[in-house]
C-alpha positions, -999 to +999 in steps of 0.1 A: +256+449-356+245+475-330+255+485-295+237+500-265+251+526-241+281+514-221+283+482-241+311+467-262+301+444-290+328+420-304+317+400-334+334+379-361+328+379-399+337+348-418+342+352-455+355+331-484+361+357-510+368+394-515+332+398-525+319+383-492+345+404-473+331+436-489+295+425-486+299+420-449+316+453-442+307+480-466+270+483-457+279+482-420+304+511-424+279+531-445+252+528-419+277+538-392+288+569-412+252+579-418+247+578-380+278+598-374+299+570-359+336+575-359+351+546-378+385+529-378+394+501-401+426+481-395+432+454-421+460+442-443+470+424-474+454+450-497+420+448-480+421+485-471+424+495-507+395+472-516+373+489-490+384+524-500+375+516-536+340+502-527+333+531-503+342+557-528+339+593-515+328+580-481+362+565-475+375+600-467+354+599-435+370+566-423+404+562-407+425+533-421+455+515-406+476+486-419+470+458-394+500+439-407+522+468-394+505+478-362+495+443-352+525+422-361+529+418-323+492+412-313+499+428-279+501+461-297+465+460-310+446+469-279+465+502-274+455+512-310+418+506-302+422+524-268+438+554-286+409+554-311+384+556-283+404+583-265+405+605-296+369+601-305+344+629-296+331+625-261+295+631-271+282+596-264+280+584-300+289+548-306+321+540-325+328+513-351+360+494-355+369+468-382+400+448-372+416+417-388+444+405-365+446+370-380+457+365-416+470+335-436+507+331-430+507+339-393+530+315-374+516+291-347+531+313-320+515+344-335+481+327-339+483+317-302+489+353-292+462+365-315+437+342-298+448+355-264+444+390-277+408+383-290+398+368-256+413+398-238+393+424-256+363+421-234+386+426-203+400+457-219+367+473-231+337+455-215+315+479-195+331+510-210+321+533-239+296+519-264+314+507-295+314+478-320+344+458-332+340+434-362+369+410-368+370+394-404+383+359-407+393+344-441+375+310-438+388+299-472+425+302-462+427+297-424+428+263-406+396+249-390+411+251-355+418+289-360+382+294-371+368+274-342+388+295-318+375+326-334+339+314-330+346+308-293+361+342-286+335+364-303+298+371-297+288+358-262+324+350-250+327+355-213+361+368-200+353+361-163+377+332-159+402+342-187+438+346-177+459+356-208+492+345-193+482+309-184+500+280-200+536+272-208+560+279-236+579+252-255+613+245-240+642+265-254+666+245-277+694+226-259+720+246-277+707+280-268+731+305-251+722+307-214+731+330-186+719+329-150+719+365-138+715+386-108+722+423-103+759+419-111+753+403-145+731+429-162+759+441-184+768+405-193+732+399-203+732+429-226+765+418-241+752+383-248+722+396-267+743+421-286+767+394-296+740+370-308+722+398-327+754+407-345+760+370-354+724+368-367+729+400-387+698+417-373+695+448-396+694+484-387+684+492-351+667+459-345+696+444-327+697+474-304+660+472-299+663+436-287+692+445-264+670+472-249+640+449-245+660+422-228+677+448-205+642+459-194+632+423-186+664+413-167+663+445-147+627+439-138+636+403-128+662+417-104+638+442-089+605+422-089+613+386-099+632+373-070+665+391-075+675+374-108+666+348-133+678+329-165+683+344-199+684+322-230+691+333-266+689+312-297+685+315-335+657+300-355+655+299-393+638+333-396+643+349-362+664+356-332+647+347-299+654+357-264+637+345-232+639+356-196+625+335-168+623+344-131+603+337-099+579+366-102+543+365-112+522+389-134+486+392-123+474+422-143+458+408-175+465+440-194+502+443-183+521+457-213+490+467-231+482+500-214+505+529-222+519+544-189+510+580-181+538+605-187+542+611-149+539+575-140+569+559-122+576+523-131+554+499-151+570+508-184+590+476-190+565+453-206+550+483-226+584+491-240+591+454-248+559+451-267+566+482-287+601+470-296+597+434-306+579+415-334+563+391-310+561+389-272+548+358-254+543+359-217+534+330-195+530+335-157+518+315-128+527+302-093+559+287-107+571+320-121+572+340-153+587+335-187+588+362-214+599+352-249+609+379-274+611+373-311+628+395-337+625+385-374+656+383-394+638+394-426 
């Protein structure tokens, strides 16, 4: 896999065993290191340790991150790659990334957001600095539809018509706690989420994080989404879920995935929400916007 100046290469590696995983990556990394390419590997499930062992002393020249930590919410992955590019030497050398955002055990909602993330990468990095990103997929453990989506979103995928916020979310359960809010109900919205987080026994600061995230969304609805909206909160078997709907529309495909500058006024809400929650799903179109937040109870 190679790149040319001002070109982003986004490829997939399909493997059925640890041996195939190592075979597809180690030689690529070694060639990159010999060429002086800064390299970042973000994988999980013990794959980083496998690569370090196979690379030997050369592993010290590679940066490793745990994808299961940094990419639990797929919307947080692009900022990691952007930071990698920003920190790399500005001498024109290509860069190499290995990233595995999809692993066995991901929920259907997570897989949906992973696919949207993969399709958004060309929007985020196409036409910029020369670098290569290889995404391993465990073809022995992942479903065929996941693998087919991966084939479609890598290689010659065109992002020209891609809108990451298209589509709809499943309806909230009929027994969800609901609140129609305007500027006078912001405190009531926070209290509702705090009460449900306490009932669900969200541990540590996670309940507070969800309250903060919902507060950002409802405040944004008041300011930019028609003056108010609807908040719904419900518990699933393994998570507490909150959703905010309003009449606004999000047009920036990278909304929430670009860290606001220190001096920037506004534009921090979706960024903060993505950083705080385990999963964020955004759907936006002419009929309005829905943002669903998920916090695991585990």
